[in-house]
C-alpha positions as MATLAB code, in Angstrom:
seq = 'MRAPQSKALAAGAGVLAAVACATPAAAAPPPCGTAQIADATGDGHHPNTDVVAAWLSESAGRLQAVIRPRSAVWEPAHDDSEAAGFALLYSAGGQVRYVRAEAPRGAPVRFDHGTWSAAGGFASAGATTGEAASDALTIDVPALPAATVLSRLFVLTYDGGDATAPHWVDRAPGGTTPEEDAFGADFVTGACAAGGPGAGPGGAVTTTAVELDVRRRVVGGGSTAVGGRVLPARAGVTVAVTAGKRVREAVTQADGSFSLVLPLKRTTRVRAVAEGIASQTRTITVVSTVRITVRGHVVRGRVRPALPGRVLLLRRGAVEPAATARPRDGRFRVRLARPGRYQAVYIPSGERAARSTSNTGVIR';
ca = [
     -15.878   -1.327  -61.734;
     -17.348   -3.378  -58.929;
     -19.627   -0.719  -57.484;
     -22.596   -0.795  -59.913;
     -22.089   -4.249  -61.467;
     -25.386   -5.944  -60.516;
     -28.369   -3.620  -60.230;
     -30.725   -6.499  -60.871;
     -29.719   -8.060  -57.567;
     -32.059   -5.444  -56.121;
     -33.809   -3.566  -58.937;
     -34.562   -6.708  -60.944;
     -35.645   -8.763  -57.953;
     -39.315   -8.065  -58.594;
     -39.045   -9.353  -62.153;
     -37.179  -12.452  -61.108;
     -39.528  -13.233  -58.250;
     -42.483  -13.276  -60.617;
     -41.050  -15.966  -62.897;
     -42.669  -19.373  -62.834;
     -40.071  -22.076  -62.200;
     -39.739  -25.095  -64.386;
     -39.872  -28.712  -63.316;
     -36.365  -30.190  -62.974;
     -35.257  -32.075  -66.082;
     -33.083  -35.136  -66.411;
     -30.244  -33.535  -68.386;
     -29.324  -30.412  -70.302;
     -29.638  -30.229  -74.112;
     -26.397  -30.949  -76.013;
     -24.262  -28.232  -77.621;
     -24.170  -27.541  -81.331;
     -20.797  -29.205  -81.921;
     -18.315  -28.362  -79.167;
     -19.300  -26.306  -76.118;
     -18.617  -22.615  -76.674;
     -17.041  -22.220  -73.215;
     -14.734  -24.542  -71.302;
     -13.324  -23.337  -67.987;
     -10.861  -24.661  -65.440;
     -12.313  -26.630  -62.542;
     -11.676  -25.072  -59.153;
     -11.062  -21.438  -60.101;
     -14.427  -20.508  -58.586;
     -14.358  -20.796  -54.810;
     -17.827  -22.381  -54.393;
     -18.487  -25.725  -56.151;
     -22.028  -24.844  -57.248;
     -20.990  -21.515  -58.828;
     -17.673  -22.784  -60.213;
     -18.435  -23.034  -63.948;
     -16.789  -25.837  -65.922;
     -18.639  -25.415  -69.256;
     -21.344  -23.414  -71.001;
     -22.853  -23.580  -74.454;
     -25.720  -22.652  -76.750;
     -28.078  -25.303  -78.113;
     -30.807  -25.435  -80.744;
     -31.664  -29.119  -80.276;
     -35.093  -28.263  -78.825;
     -36.014  -26.178  -81.875;
     -35.245  -22.890  -80.105;
     -32.129  -21.159  -78.819;
     -31.145  -22.137  -75.283;
     -28.166  -21.350  -73.066;
     -26.702  -24.037  -70.820;
     -24.457  -23.356  -67.805;
     -22.805  -26.338  -66.136;
     -21.145  -25.827  -62.712;
     -18.892  -28.217  -60.850;
     -21.757  -29.146  -58.524;
     -25.451  -28.854  -59.465;
     -26.731  -27.495  -56.153;
     -29.182  -24.686  -56.783;
     -28.884  -22.476  -53.705;
     -26.393  -19.940  -52.312;
     -23.317  -21.252  -50.517;
     -23.022  -18.354  -48.059;
     -25.340  -18.590  -45.067;
     -26.092  -14.860  -45.287;
     -26.719  -14.812  -49.059;
     -30.211  -14.516  -50.474;
     -29.417  -16.113  -53.843;
     -26.707  -17.430  -56.147;
     -26.651  -16.118  -59.719;
     -25.605  -17.646  -63.056;
     -25.557  -15.433  -66.167;
     -24.437  -16.144  -69.733;
     -23.539  -12.907  -71.523;
     -23.098  -12.329  -75.264;
     -22.826   -9.477  -77.741;
     -25.436   -9.147  -80.490;
     -26.799   -6.152  -82.354;
     -24.334   -3.788  -80.708;
     -25.444   -4.706  -77.178;
     -24.128   -6.940  -74.433;
     -27.101   -9.105  -73.493;
     -27.588  -11.801  -70.899;
     -29.806  -14.632  -69.800;
     -29.670  -15.502  -66.130;
     -30.807  -17.924  -63.474;
     -30.993  -17.033  -59.795;
     -31.167  -19.755  -57.174;
     -32.655  -18.488  -53.909;
     -32.460  -20.413  -50.668;
     -35.424  -22.711  -50.128;
     -37.247  -21.715  -53.332;
     -37.265  -22.754  -57.021;
     -34.809  -21.264  -59.497;
     -36.031  -18.182  -61.395;
     -34.960  -16.836  -64.791;
     -34.685  -13.476  -66.579;
     -32.955  -11.736  -69.514;
     -31.751   -8.241  -70.309;
     -28.697   -6.142  -71.072;
     -25.455   -5.668  -69.173;
     -22.771   -3.000  -68.976;
     -19.644   -2.554  -66.905;
     -21.027    0.686  -65.499;
     -24.600   -0.408  -64.857;
     -24.458   -4.155  -64.372;
     -27.545   -6.257  -65.100;
     -30.611   -4.379  -66.402;
     -33.492   -6.839  -66.559;
     -35.883   -6.716  -69.514;
     -38.244   -9.326  -68.100;
     -38.700  -12.962  -67.311;
     -37.721  -15.931  -69.423;
     -38.159  -19.661  -68.906;
     -35.678  -22.343  -68.032;
     -34.903  -25.558  -66.215;
     -32.723  -26.396  -63.241;
     -31.599  -29.838  -64.349;
     -29.644  -32.545  -62.603;
     -26.365  -31.431  -64.200;
     -26.833  -27.886  -65.487;
     -29.078  -24.867  -65.886;
     -30.905  -24.423  -69.194;
     -32.225  -20.949  -70.008;
     -34.360  -19.958  -73.001;
     -32.770  -17.128  -75.019;
     -35.095  -14.526  -76.585;
     -35.561  -15.233  -80.290;
     -33.033  -13.792  -82.736;
     -33.017  -13.756  -86.553;
     -31.261  -16.642  -88.295;
     -27.544  -16.124  -88.993;
     -27.163  -13.675  -86.097;
     -23.626  -13.838  -84.698;
     -23.445  -14.087  -80.912;
     -19.913  -13.045  -79.978;
     -17.752  -12.424  -76.900;
     -19.560  -15.022  -74.796;
     -18.750  -15.389  -71.111;
     -20.411  -16.508  -67.887;
     -20.535  -14.631  -64.590;
     -21.593  -16.237  -61.319;
     -22.079  -14.689  -57.906;
     -23.151  -15.752  -54.447;
     -24.971  -13.006  -52.589;
     -23.730   -9.468  -52.241;
     -25.930   -6.487  -53.010;
     -26.648   -3.984  -55.780;
     -23.400   -2.124  -55.134;
     -21.061   -5.071  -54.503;
     -22.017   -8.494  -55.877;
     -19.904  -11.314  -54.499;
     -18.367  -12.643  -57.735;
     -17.380  -16.313  -57.729;
     -16.369  -17.216  -61.288;
     -15.918  -15.837  -64.788;
     -15.810  -18.444  -67.516;
     -13.529  -18.470  -69.370;
     -11.047  -16.608  -67.201;
     -10.720  -15.919  -63.508;
     -13.287  -14.251  -61.274;
     -14.179  -10.679  -62.192;
     -16.076   -9.225  -65.183;
     -13.263   -7.066  -66.538;
     -11.157   -9.929  -67.928;
     -10.785  -10.224  -71.710;
     -11.140  -13.958  -72.384;
     -14.254  -15.092  -74.265;
     -16.030  -18.193  -75.466;
     -16.407  -19.197  -79.098;
     -18.790  -17.261  -81.335;
     -22.132  -18.844  -82.200;
     -24.256  -18.349  -85.339;
     -27.994  -18.818  -84.849;
     -29.506  -21.476  -87.065;
     -26.120  -23.166  -87.563;
     -27.512  -26.467  -86.330;
     -30.946  -26.148  -87.873;
     -32.236  -28.589  -90.487;
     -30.695  -28.038  -93.893;
     -27.161  -27.623  -92.629;
     -25.117  -24.669  -91.448;
     -23.111  -22.116  -93.293;
     -25.392  -20.889  -96.078;
     -24.427  -17.283  -96.640;
     -25.697  -14.704  -99.170;
     -26.223  -16.234 -102.564;
     -25.826  -19.736 -101.163;
     -22.102  -19.340 -100.448;
     -20.812  -21.435  -97.563;
     -19.363  -19.419  -94.687;
     -17.806  -20.342  -91.370;
     -20.191  -20.778  -88.441;
     -17.763  -22.059  -85.781;
     -14.047  -22.204  -85.068;
     -12.541  -24.714  -82.648;
      -9.060  -24.225  -81.213;
      -6.879  -26.908  -79.628;
      -3.805  -25.926  -77.622;
      -1.665  -27.376  -74.872;
      -2.541  -26.026  -71.464;
       1.062  -25.980  -70.229;
       4.441  -25.612  -71.894;
       7.447  -26.304  -69.668;
      10.402  -24.009  -70.210;
       8.827  -22.148  -73.107;
       9.766  -22.788  -76.722;
       7.751  -23.760  -79.776;
       4.368  -25.391  -79.396;
       1.873  -26.703  -81.918;
      -1.561  -25.081  -82.178;
      -4.411  -26.570  -84.160;
      -8.137  -26.583  -84.667;
     -10.829  -26.691  -87.305;
     -13.519  -24.590  -88.910;
     -17.139  -25.606  -89.439;
     -18.491  -26.343  -91.988;
     -15.309  -28.251  -92.844;
     -13.670  -27.210  -96.117;
     -10.281  -26.389  -97.529;
      -8.744  -23.009  -98.263;
     -10.162  -20.970  -95.375;
      -7.660  -18.494  -93.907;
      -7.476  -18.590  -90.117;
      -5.809  -15.759  -88.189;
      -4.358  -16.980  -84.893;
      -3.617  -14.267  -82.338;
      -1.125  -15.152  -79.608;
      -0.551  -12.197  -77.314;
       0.295   -9.342  -79.684;
       1.336  -11.576  -82.566;
      -0.941  -12.686  -85.400;
      -0.097  -15.658  -87.602;
      -2.137  -17.200  -90.398;
      -2.917  -20.784  -91.352;
      -5.032  -22.253  -94.159;
      -7.459  -25.114  -93.621;
      -7.238  -28.586  -95.143;
     -10.167  -30.439  -96.737;
     -11.404  -31.636  -93.332;
     -11.462  -28.065  -92.016;
      -8.376  -28.559  -89.863;
      -5.537  -26.068  -89.515;
      -2.256  -26.039  -87.628;
       0.809  -23.921  -86.995;
       3.692  -23.607  -84.551;
       3.938  -20.728  -82.080;
       7.110  -19.667  -80.254;
       6.184  -19.044  -76.619;
       8.311  -17.322  -74.029;
       5.580  -16.383  -71.573;
       2.040  -17.349  -70.571;
      -0.111  -16.381  -73.558;
      -3.750  -16.133  -74.533;
      -4.558  -17.518  -77.978;
      -7.618  -17.061  -80.201;
      -8.375  -18.040  -83.807;
     -10.657  -16.152  -86.222;
     -11.937  -17.300  -89.618;
     -14.306  -15.234  -91.762;
     -15.173  -13.065  -88.776;
     -16.029  -15.989  -86.464;
     -13.824  -16.447  -83.392;
     -12.866  -19.452  -81.299;
     -12.776  -19.525  -77.526;
      -9.844  -17.738  -75.943;
      -7.376  -20.366  -74.724;
      -4.556  -19.760  -72.262;
      -1.226  -21.545  -72.626;
       0.617  -21.402  -69.319;
       4.385  -21.359  -69.606;
       5.968  -23.133  -66.647;
       9.509  -21.980  -65.913;
      12.436  -24.252  -65.070;
      15.535  -23.622  -62.987;
      18.639  -25.811  -62.613;
      21.678  -25.255  -60.398;
      25.201  -26.610  -60.171;
      27.518  -26.182  -57.196;
      31.304  -25.911  -57.200;
      32.828  -25.105  -53.839;
      30.738  -22.262  -52.412;
      29.590  -20.945  -55.782;
      26.109  -21.726  -57.075;
      25.502  -21.253  -60.780;
      22.095  -21.586  -62.344;
      20.065  -21.330  -65.494;
      16.397  -20.444  -65.901;
      14.072  -21.055  -68.828;
      12.541  -19.128  -70.396;
      15.026  -16.281  -69.948;
      12.594  -13.797  -68.435;
      13.144  -11.034  -65.879;
      12.546  -12.200  -62.345;
      14.079  -13.182  -59.004;
      15.878  -16.273  -57.809;
      15.736  -17.145  -54.111;
      18.411  -19.483  -52.724;
      16.905  -21.406  -49.814;
      18.782  -23.601  -47.383;
      16.874  -26.673  -46.238;
      14.935  -25.902  -43.056;
      15.379  -22.130  -43.346;
      12.456  -19.713  -43.636;
      14.317  -16.759  -45.139;
      16.394  -17.026  -48.327;
      20.138  -17.218  -47.875;
      20.647  -15.073  -50.993;
      18.806  -13.650  -53.975;
      19.781  -13.106  -57.583;
      18.366  -11.628  -60.771;
      19.066  -13.698  -63.878;
      20.691  -12.094  -66.879;
      20.141  -13.818  -70.207;
      18.727  -16.733  -68.241;
      21.788  -17.244  -65.997;
      22.778  -16.331  -62.434;
      25.663  -16.848  -60.014;
      25.644  -16.667  -56.200;
      28.324  -17.294  -53.590;
      27.107  -18.878  -50.332;
      29.266  -19.103  -47.204;
      27.265  -21.520  -45.083;
      27.388  -25.277  -45.804;
      24.131  -27.105  -46.391;
      21.644  -28.342  -48.956;
      20.195  -25.598  -51.148;
      17.475  -25.146  -53.738;
      16.673  -22.196  -55.984;
      13.149  -20.861  -56.479;
      12.667  -18.858  -59.676;
       9.866  -16.273  -59.702;
       9.336  -14.658  -63.140;
       8.224  -11.060  -62.779;
       4.744   -9.942  -63.740;
       3.401  -13.511  -63.736;
       4.925  -13.971  -67.181;
       5.397  -17.651  -66.362;
       4.720  -19.983  -63.461;
       7.434  -20.187  -60.790;
       9.663  -23.237  -60.430;
      12.003  -24.949  -57.955;
      15.431  -26.331  -58.833;
      17.246  -29.522  -58.057;
      19.164  -29.668  -54.755;
      22.786  -28.568  -54.544;
      25.127  -29.251  -51.627;
      27.754  -26.896  -50.211;
      30.188  -28.749  -47.940;
];
């Protein structure tokens, strides 16, 4: 997938170079409600292309995309890179579209828009306007009809590379590369316009945004509460919450809130949908636990959750494990001949959960 990802790094350079650059602004416009995209800090390996949030705003009377990185430095980090790129992508009208800012070294930021595909990368349709502010990039989105749903939002950033191999830095939400399947919350154009959001056909009120609140980490697996709300707030809206391959339903209260309990045994991506409008994809990381007890030369242990994986028994100061085991139904047993202080490291297979280290046991 990497080979043709960013044709506009070369083919679109002429369009980008012709764009007039805006005067830096004091701050980015606020989101309509909650930001559509929140991303972990530090998963991008350059501070200025490590995205922490992105959203769509209509506060200026037109649709604008905002991309906020960890550090607002508008130039490439690599000495041999010509430019750093920041693109917000969304699906509308059966196409994946984008708005983008490129920050060249020693020159003002330039802006364009177009379409994107996994096979062809960025295909520029021309220049747009924007601002490189003190905290974020603001990019004007080409006009769309009111009540258009912008879905499957995500941000891609890169630092240099070429038309055949862009140097990806961050994907928000998610990890680094374009092929991940996490997305920001859907956005309905005009939802924050005067007169109030949610007026559907015949004046019926319909959902324009879904917010989802989850815990980021669950230690040992087990049940965890999931909640959120729909906008406009009202009772009786059915919300389908997808967690991995499971789908559960909740119904909203008068304030638009909903909640349910999910059993989690492994790291899981969660998303909520109400009346066709989706929340951001959230990831709940399950952190494993491992405990050991020692009697004589026998080490017994228990891991949670009871997932397939490996247990390494490590003697203090040693580089190589003294023994390994594979838990069955969450339990393992190992006999060790050499005295010393030992710990067990549990590594769930397939990254189903985060690894863990046990308490210390002593063999005398």
